[in-house]
Every structure is written in C-alpha cells, then in structure tokens.
Wavefront OBJ file of the C-alpha trace (Angstrom):
o trace
v -3.378 -19.057 76.281
v -2.799 -17.374 72.919
v 0.431 -17.581 70.923
v 1.790 -14.244 72.095
v 1.310 -15.121 75.750
v 2.849 -18.564 75.309
v 5.882 -17.167 73.461
v 6.335 -14.356 75.999
v 6.320 -16.838 78.882
v 8.760 -19.147 77.116
v 11.089 -16.224 76.391
v 10.958 -15.056 80.003
v 11.750 -18.551 81.256
v 14.915 -18.460 79.130
v 15.804 -14.897 80.225
v 15.411 -13.569 76.691
v 13.773 -10.302 75.722
v 12.945 -9.080 72.224
v 11.403 -5.836 71.030
v 7.604 -5.629 70.690
v 7.633 -5.374 66.887
v 9.711 -8.547 66.578
v 7.401 -10.281 69.042
v 4.400 -9.246 66.928
v 5.958 -10.757 63.794
v 7.059 -13.924 65.554
v 3.552 -14.341 66.982
v 2.032 -13.899 63.522
v 4.459 -16.476 62.165
v 3.603 -18.939 64.945
v -0.093 -18.553 64.150
v 0.618 -19.205 60.448
v 2.630 -22.282 61.397
v -0.225 -23.717 63.444
v -2.856 -22.859 60.850
v -0.981 -24.369 57.904
v 0.105 -27.384 59.911
v -3.502 -28.550 59.880
v -3.154 -29.021 56.109
v 0.512 -29.866 55.560
v 3.128 -31.388 57.839
v 5.358 -28.482 58.881
v 6.107 -29.633 62.429
v 5.405 -32.934 64.140
v 1.938 -33.191 65.595
v 3.416 -34.594 68.791
v 5.059 -31.217 69.459
v 2.052 -28.982 68.735
v 1.424 -28.285 72.415
v 4.995 -27.012 72.779
v 5.310 -24.842 69.675
v 6.176 -21.710 71.673
v 9.063 -23.311 73.556
v 10.339 -26.223 71.459
v 10.107 -24.503 68.077
v 9.824 -20.720 68.389
v 11.981 -19.942 71.425
v 14.361 -22.777 70.571
v 14.941 -20.967 67.262
v 15.273 -17.605 69.020
v 18.066 -19.072 71.150
v 19.724 -20.390 67.995
v 19.470 -17.020 66.245
v 21.119 -15.269 69.184
v 24.202 -17.487 68.792
v 24.901 -16.343 65.239
v 27.454 -13.642 64.392
v 26.470 -10.660 62.284
v 26.927 -11.521 58.598
v 25.423 -10.367 55.321
v 23.964 -13.668 54.048
v 22.725 -16.861 55.722
v 21.238 -20.003 54.187
v 18.874 -22.159 56.234
v 19.220 -25.663 54.784
v 16.230 -27.969 55.155
v 14.257 -25.144 56.708
v 10.950 -27.050 56.543
v 8.423 -24.711 58.104
v 10.984 -21.908 58.368
v 12.816 -22.789 61.559
v 15.127 -21.202 62.427
v 15.373 -19.142 59.207
v 12.250 -17.021 59.569
v 13.070 -16.287 63.211
v 16.548 -15.174 62.106
v 14.953 -12.968 59.434
v 12.741 -11.261 62.014
v 15.484 -10.749 64.597
v 18.150 -9.666 62.064
v 16.080 -7.864 59.408
v 19.070 -6.450 57.509
v 20.606 -9.893 56.973
v 19.786 -11.656 53.721
v 18.310 -15.037 54.614
v 17.771 -17.824 52.093
v 15.204 -20.432 53.119
v 16.083 -23.688 51.389
v 13.814 -26.705 51.023
v 12.728 -29.232 48.398
v 9.027 -29.838 49.073
v 6.540 -27.787 47.042
v 3.951 -27.416 49.806
v 6.543 -26.095 52.223
v 7.932 -23.763 49.550
v 4.430 -22.337 49.128
v 4.083 -21.813 52.869
v 7.487 -20.130 53.107
v 6.711 -17.755 50.238
v 3.445 -16.833 51.947
v 5.273 -16.059 55.195
v 7.935 -13.959 53.475
v 5.236 -11.931 51.726
v 2.767 -11.523 54.583
v 5.347 -10.916 57.312
v 7.078 -8.315 55.125
v 10.571 -9.828 55.105
v 12.186 -8.019 52.150
v 15.672 -9.471 52.679
v 14.431 -13.061 52.798
v 13.884 -15.337 49.824
v 12.965 -18.958 49.268
v 15.190 -21.383 47.368
v 13.597 -24.504 45.904
v 16.487 -26.942 46.010
v 14.538 -29.459 43.957
v 14.359 -27.053 41.030
v 17.384 -24.762 41.288
v 21.095 -25.400 41.760
v 22.760 -24.210 44.995
v 24.373 -20.781 45.198
v 27.788 -20.781 46.886
v 27.324 -17.277 48.271
v 26.491 -17.523 51.974
v 28.870 -16.836 54.830
v 26.919 -19.046 57.200
v 24.679 -22.050 56.708
v 22.333 -23.006 59.531
v 20.286 -26.129 60.038
v 18.072 -27.422 62.804
v 16.628 -30.936 63.056
v 17.773 -31.622 59.498
v 20.298 -34.458 59.225
v 23.456 -36.004 60.622
v 26.576 -33.857 60.683
v 28.286 -35.708 57.838
v 25.309 -35.098 55.537
v 25.023 -31.473 56.694
v 28.694 -30.929 55.837
v 28.377 -32.650 52.466
v 25.270 -30.712 51.431
v 26.066 -27.489 53.239
v 29.328 -26.854 51.390
v 27.309 -26.412 48.200
v 25.838 -23.178 49.590
v 28.878 -21.625 51.250
v 31.525 -19.283 49.935
v 35.157 -20.319 50.641
v 35.825 -20.300 54.385
v 32.119 -20.289 55.191
v 30.835 -21.875 58.373
v 28.062 -24.296 59.222
v 26.047 -23.742 62.400
v 24.289 -27.024 63.144
v 21.834 -26.867 66.041
v 21.595 -30.226 67.744
v 20.290 -31.866 70.896
v 22.211 -33.912 73.438
v 26.008 -33.821 73.390
v 26.190 -37.609 73.679
v 24.423 -37.977 70.338
v 26.513 -35.220 68.798
v 29.734 -36.969 69.842
v 28.740 -40.022 67.832
v 28.015 -37.882 64.760
v 31.332 -36.063 65.115
v 33.160 -39.377 64.805
v 31.698 -39.808 61.312
v 33.126 -36.518 59.995
v 36.286 -36.517 57.842
v 39.325 -36.521 60.125
v 40.581 -33.081 59.087
v 37.227 -31.373 59.684
v 37.612 -28.216 61.764
v 34.828 -27.805 64.280
v 33.936 -26.528 67.723
v 30.967 -27.210 69.975
v 28.948 -25.084 72.358
v 26.570 -26.472 74.971
v 23.494 -24.526 76.050
v 19.958 -25.324 77.175
v 16.312 -24.646 76.442
v 14.349 -24.095 79.629
v 10.724 -25.179 79.933
v 8.569 -25.396 83.077
v 10.220 -27.932 85.349
v 12.722 -29.162 82.767
v 15.997 -28.195 81.108
v 16.634 -29.500 77.580
v 20.227 -30.020 76.488
v 21.221 -28.307 73.259
v 24.492 -28.393 71.341
v 25.721 -26.055 68.631
v 28.325 -27.502 66.279
v 30.257 -24.930 64.231
v 32.106 -26.382 61.251
v 34.521 -24.337 59.152
v 34.604 -25.429 55.521
l 1 2 3 4 5 6 7 8 9 10 11 12 13 14 15 16 17 18 19 20 21 22 23 24 25 26 27 28 29 30 31 32 33 34 35 36 37 38 39 40 41 42 43 44 45 46 47 48 49 50 51 52 53 54 55 56 57 58 59 60 61 62 63 64 65 66 67 68 69 70 71 72 73 74 75 76 77 78 79 80 81 82 83 84 85 86 87 88 89 90 91 92 93 94 95 96 97 98 99 100 101 102 103 104 105 106 107 108 109 110 111 112 113 114 115 116 117 118 119 120 121 122 123 124 125 126 127 128 129 130 131 132 133 134 135 136 137 138 139 140 141 142 143 144 145 146 147 148 149 150 151 152 153 154 155 156 157 158 159 160 161 162 163 164 165 166 167 168 169 170 171 172 173 174 175 176 177 178 179 180 181 182 183 184 185 186 187 188 189 190 191 192 193 194 195 196 197 198 199 200 201 202 203 204 205 206 207 208
C-alpha cells in the first residue's frame, strides 16, 4: 500500500475528508518524512508502520481543532508535525516551525520549499531569539505541560493560547497538577481511530 492509499484509509476511518490537492501535498510530505527518516531521526522507528495514522492523520485531527488565526508557532516541531499539516490545510495562515536541531531544520526548509508553502517559515531556536508574535502555539509529543507553558509564552503575544496535543487523560491530569495554580486551561477529549482500536487523545488549551 502506498502512502496516499494508507492516508486515505486512515482519514476515512476517522470520518475526515480533505480536498485532493491537500491530500497530494500531505502524501508528498509523508514520502519525504519516510525518505529522510532513513538518514536522520524524525519519527521513532517503532512507529514507521503507522505513519499514516499515528503521525499524519493524528496531526490532521489536531489541525481541525484549531481556530482560524493569522499566525501559529509549532514548538518542538521535529519532523514538522503538526505544523506542516496545518500549513497544508490552512494555507493562508502563517506557520512558524520551531526546532533546535540542525538536521531537522534542514529537512523542514526542504519541505517548505518543495511543497510550496509560502506562508510557512522555519525558526532555529538554537540560533535565534523567540518572537512573541503568534496568537496560538501548538505542540505535539514535545514536553510536559509545565515546560510547554514556560517555553511557549516566549512565542505568544499577550493573551495568546497554547494548544497542547496529548494522549491519555489520566496522564494529562498528572501534568495539570504541576501547572501554576492560577493557570487558565480547558481540556477536550477526542480519539484517533485505527483498525480495531481507538486511541485516547486530549487537547489542553492554556490561555497565557
């Protein structure tokens, strides 16, 4: 099964449809991810067989939960998840892909160029200071909530919000206890469906 077929099946299983042009770009991105992952560690090798569902469609579900805004920062984007998916599905939104590792920065710049994402740029956090200009900061599989809040505020304008995409609510509840007491947050439970299994997901929205 090729990438397009695998992604299409995973989307259908989650009752999600996207336009053919977006699917073409997402498929091209998935192929880049797999190709480059043979040389640098973009995603865990243990999850390679489930790239379509656990990485691509998981990020599509995340992108669909975001409100329409003008600028989003993806903190600790790694291989571009969910930032590049957001860029493809919301092409008029400015998306800043933020990471610190040179090899991943190179990969991200290649994707932005080759996938023709004119409103997306890459921020090397190891070399350049944060810009407090985004309305929303997203992160997926990055860090605990207290670290996300501490680092994320550096990229947000006043009143900006953090959208942290997490797994099981039980784990999230423990992380919530570590946040400063006056932290304003809300949670949303949803799921990623794969053949024969439902995977618990939790979105934590923090207002800074």
